[in-house]
C-alpha positions in Angstrom: -0.1 -0.2 0.1 0.9 3.3 -0.5 2.2 5.5 2.8 3.2 2.4 4.2 6.3 3.7 6.0 4.3 7.0 6.7 1.5 5.7 8.3 3.9 3.0 10.5 5.8 6.1 11.6 3.1 8.7 12.5 1.3 5.2 14.4 5.1 4.6 16.3 6.0 8.0 17.1 2.2 8.5 18.7 1.9 5.3 20.2 5.5 6.3 21.9 4.2 9.8 23.2 1.1 8.3 23.8 3.3 6.1 26.8 4.4 9.3 28.6 1.5 11.3 28.2 -0.4 12.0 31.6 -3.8 11.9 30.0 -4.0 8.1 28.4 -5.3 5.3 30.5 -3.4 2.8 32.0 -5.1 0.3 29.7 -4.7 1.4 26.7 -0.8 2.1 27.5 -0.4 -1.6 28.7 -2.3 -2.6 25.4 0.2 -0.2 23.3 3.0 -2.2 25.2 2.2 -5.6 24.6 0.3 -5.3 21.4 2.5 -2.9 19.3 2.3 -5.4 16.4 -0.9 -5.1 16.1 -1.2 -1.5 16.5 1.6 -1.3 14.0 -0.4 -3.9 11.4 -3.5 -1.2 12.3 -1.4 2.0 11.3 -1.1 0.0 7.9 -4.8 -1.0 7.7 -7.6 0.9 5.3 -11.2 1.3 6.2 -10.7 2.9 10.0 -13.2 5.3 9.9 -16.3 2.8 8.7 -15.8 -0.6 11.7 -13.0 0.8 14.2 -15.4 2.6 16.5 -18.1 -0.3 16.9 -14.8 -2.8 17.4 -13.6 0.0 19.9 -16.8 -0.3 21.6 -17.2 -4.3 21.5 -13.5 -4.1 23.2 -14.3 -1.9 25.9 -17.4 -4.1 27.0 -15.6 -7.4 26.6 -13.2 -6.0 28.8 -15.8 -5.0 31.1 -17.0 -8.5 31.9 -14.1 -10.5 31.6 -11.2 -8.4 32.5 -8.2 -7.8 30.2 -6.1 -10.5 28.3 -3.7 -10.2 25.5 -6.3 -11.3 22.7 -8.4 -7.7 24.3 -4.9 -6.1 24.6 -4.4 -6.9 20.7 -7.2 -5.7 19.2 -7.2 -2.5 21.3 -4.0 -1.6 20.1 -5.1 -2.4 16.9 -7.7 0.0 16.6 -5.5 2.6 17.9 -3.2 2.3 15.2 -6.5 2.3 13.0 -6.9 5.7 14.2 -3.3 7.0 14.0 -3.5 5.8 10.5 -6.7 8.4 9.9 -5.0 10.9 11.6 -2.0 10.7 9.1 -4.6 10.3 6.5 -6.6 13.5 7.2 -3.1 15.5 7.6 -1.5 14.3 4.2 -4.5 13.3 1.5 -5.5 17.5 1.2 -1.1 18.0 0.5 -1.2 15.4 -2.1 -4.0 17.0 -4.3 -2.7 20.3 -3.5 1.1 19.5 -4.7 0.3 16.9 -7.4 -3.5 17.9 -8.4 -3.0 16.4 -12.0 -2.5 13.0 -10.7 -6.1 13.0 -9.2 -7.8 14.0 -12.8 -7.6 10.6 -13.8 -8.5 6.9 -12.0 -4.6 6.1 -11.8 -3.7 2.8 -10.4 -0.6 3.9 -8.2 0.4 6.2 -6.1 1.3 10.1 -6.3 5.1 10.7 -6.5 4.6 13.0 -3.7 3.1 9.9 -0.9 6.8 8.3 -2.5 8.7 11.0 -1.4 6.8 11.3 2.3 7.9 7.7 2.4 11.6 8.0 1.5 12.2 11.1 3.6 10.3 9.0 6.7 12.7 5.8 6.2 15.7 8.2 6.4 14.5 10.2 9.9 12.8 8.3 11.6 14.2 5.1 11.0 17.8 6.2 10.1 17.5 4.9 6.6 16.5 1.2 8.0 18.9 1.1 10.6 16.2 1.2 13.6 13.4 -1.5 14.0 11.6 -3.1 12.7 13.2 -1.9 8.9 16.4 -2.9 7.4 18.4 -0.8 5.1 18.0 -2.8 2.1 14.1 -2.1 2.5 14.0 0.2 -0.2 16.7 -1.2 -2.6 14.8 -2.8 -5.9 14.4 -7.0 -4.9 16.5 -6.2 -1.9 19.5 -5.9 -3.9 22.1 -4.5 -1.0 20.9 -7.5 1.5 23.7 -10.1 2.4 21.5 -13.0 1.7 20.2 -11.5 -2.4 23.8 -12.6 -3.5 22.7 -16.2 -2.8 19.4 -17.0 -4.3 17.2 -15.7 -7.4 15.1 -12.7 -5.4 12.5 -12.6 -8.5 11.9 -16.3 -7.5 11.8 -15.5 -3.9 9.8 -12.6 -4.8 7.1 -14.9 -6.2 6.8 -17.5 -3.6 6.4 -15.0 -0.9 3.4 -13.3 -2.9 1.9 -16.6 -3.2 2.4 -17.6 0.5 0.6 -14.1 1.1 -2.3 -14.7 -1.7 -3.3 -17.9 0.1 -4.4 -17.0 3.4 -6.4 -14.2 2.1 -8.1 -16.0 -0.6 -8.6 -18.7 2.3 -10.2 -15.7 4.2 -13.0 -14.8 1.2 -16.0 -15.6 2.1 -17.4 -16.4 -1.1 -14.8 -18.9 -1.9 -16.3 -21.2 0.5 -19.9 -21.2 -0.7 -19.5 -20.5 -4.8 -19.9 -23.9 -7.0 -19.7 -22.1 -9.8 -16.3 -21.6 -11.1 -17.7 -18.8 -13.7 -19.3 -17.4 -10.3 -16.2 -17.4 -8.4 -14.1 -16.1 -10.8 -15.9 -13.3 -11.2 -16.3 -12.4 -7.2 -13.0 -12.9 -7.3 -12.2 -10.4 -10.0 -14.3 -7.3 -8.5 -12.5 -8.0 -5.2 -9.2 -7.7 -6.7 -7.1 -4.9 -5.3 -6.1 -2.4 -8.7 -3.6 0.0 -7.0 0.3 -1.0 -7.7 3.1 0.0 -5.6 6.3 -0.5 -7.3 9.1 -0.9 -5.2 11.7 0.4 -8.0 9.9 3.7 -7.6 10.7 4.2 -4.1 14.5 2.8 -5.0 15.2 5.6 -7.4 13.5 8.3 -5.4 15.7 7.3 -2.0 19.3 6.9 -4.4 18.6 9.4 -6.8 15.9 12.2 -5.5 14.6 14.3 -8.5 15.9 17.9 -7.2 12.5 19.8 -8.4 10.1 16.9 -7.2 12.1 16.7 -3.6 12.0 21.0 -2.9 8.3 20.6 -4.1 7.4 18.2 -1.8 9.3 18.3 1.3 11.0 21.2 1.5 8.9 24.3 0.0 5.6 22.7 2.4 7.9 21.8 5.5 7.0 18.3 5.5 9.6 17.4 8.1 11.8 19.0 10.4 14.2 17.2 12.5 14.1 20.1 14.8 10.5 20.3 15.9 9.9 20.1 19.9 7.4 17.1 18.9 9.5 15.4 17.3 12.6 15.9 19.1 10.8 14.3 21.7 9.7 11.7 19.7 13.3 11.1 18.4 14.4 10.9 22.2 12.3 8.6 23.2 12.7 6.0 20.0 16.5 6.0 20.4 16.6 6.2 24.0 17.6 9.5 24.9 16.8 12.2 27.4 13.8 14.4 27.4 14.6 16.3 30.6 14.9 19.7 28.4 11.8 19.1 26.5 8.3 19.3 27.3 5.4 16.8 25.9 2.4 18.9 26.3 3.7 22.2 25.1 5.4 20.2 22.2 2.0 18.5 21.1 0.1 22.1 21.4 2.6 23.9 19.4 1.9 21.3 16.7 0.2 23.4 14.5 3.4 25.3 14.0 5.4 22.5 13.3 5.8 20.9 10.1 3.7 18.4 8.4 4.3 15.1 10.0 4.5 16.5 13.6 1.1 17.8 12.7 0.0 14.1 12.1 2.0 12.7 14.9 -0.3 15.5 17.3 -3.0 14.2 15.4 -2.7 11.0 16.5 -2.0 11.7 20.0 -5.6 13.4 19.7 -7.2 10.7 18.4 -5.6 8.2 21.4 -6.7 10.8 23.9 -10.2 10.6 22.3 -10.2 6.8 22.5 -8.8 7.5 26.4 -11.4 9.8 27.6 -14.1 7.4 26.2 -12.3 4.5 27.5 -12.6 5.8 31.0 -15.9 7.0 30.5 -16.0 10.8 30.1 -17.0 11.3 27.1 -20.2 8.9 24.7 -19.9 7.2 21.6 -21.5 10.0 20.2 -18.7 12.5 21.4 -16.3 9.6 20.6 -17.6 10.0 16.6 -16.4 13.4 17.0 -13.5 13.9 17.7 -11.9 11.0 15.3 -13.8 13.4 12.7 -16.0 10.0 11.7 -18.0 11.5 8.6 -15.8 14.2 8.0 -13.8 14.4 4.7 -9.9 13.2 4.0 -9.5 15.7 1.7 -9.2 19.0 4.0 -7.9 19.1 7.8 -9.8 18.7 10.7 -9.8 22.3 12.6 -8.9 22.4 16.5 -10.6 21.4 18.8 -10.2 25.3 19.7 -11.4 26.2 16.4 -14.6 24.3 16.5 
């Protein structure tokens, strides 16, 4: 999917900040700690607006009935990651259309160049060019060419095998396949569910190794996509890399995110969604207010207003 690296990074930064935020409920913090991988999966999963409130409501009800367990903690972490995905989308989708409007004049089956450059910059700035987990420096190579193992087997062949390994469980999870006996109808139903969107790793490899100076200026520098000196990002990087946060102010950094980079604003939006989830979990707000704070039903094509502006 497009923006895989950026979505994951916004979640991980928002989650780290939530873990030290005084207003986030301890149940959410525990779930983020124990279900980090589930939260990461939620962060790169689509359709969060459609289902996340219902899932969150059901998880809270189950938690109330039986208390916490690992499965519920993973579900809670997943839905928090799902919401942070939406926080990133609401910040960046308007940007994509502003910076590359011609891409959206037709129904294109591939991501715009601006999203490629976002992922490349986040890979370098947040994950130290793949030296920090969960990535590897070869991730943005075409077929992992710089990985030590790449010299010892046919990477194109391995790619096909791995693709098949992914596809088989996905196909088994399609309910219509278990009940449809007509081969022609089976094929027709399958084709309607095929994902038309294509993400070519070679585009990312090229943008990472040989970025176009004009596009980099247009997509990254001019709109202030990422600035490593942002107070919020200095705090996030310190948490990520085990540095000291003694000289930094978490709440002030979040409050001032509107004057920082686009990426910092997305992270602050993610923390805001986690805070809304925490308030609902603690029964400080009801489901209607939760949906409002999650901006459910609002367009992804405009950045949601801050609470003070609503």
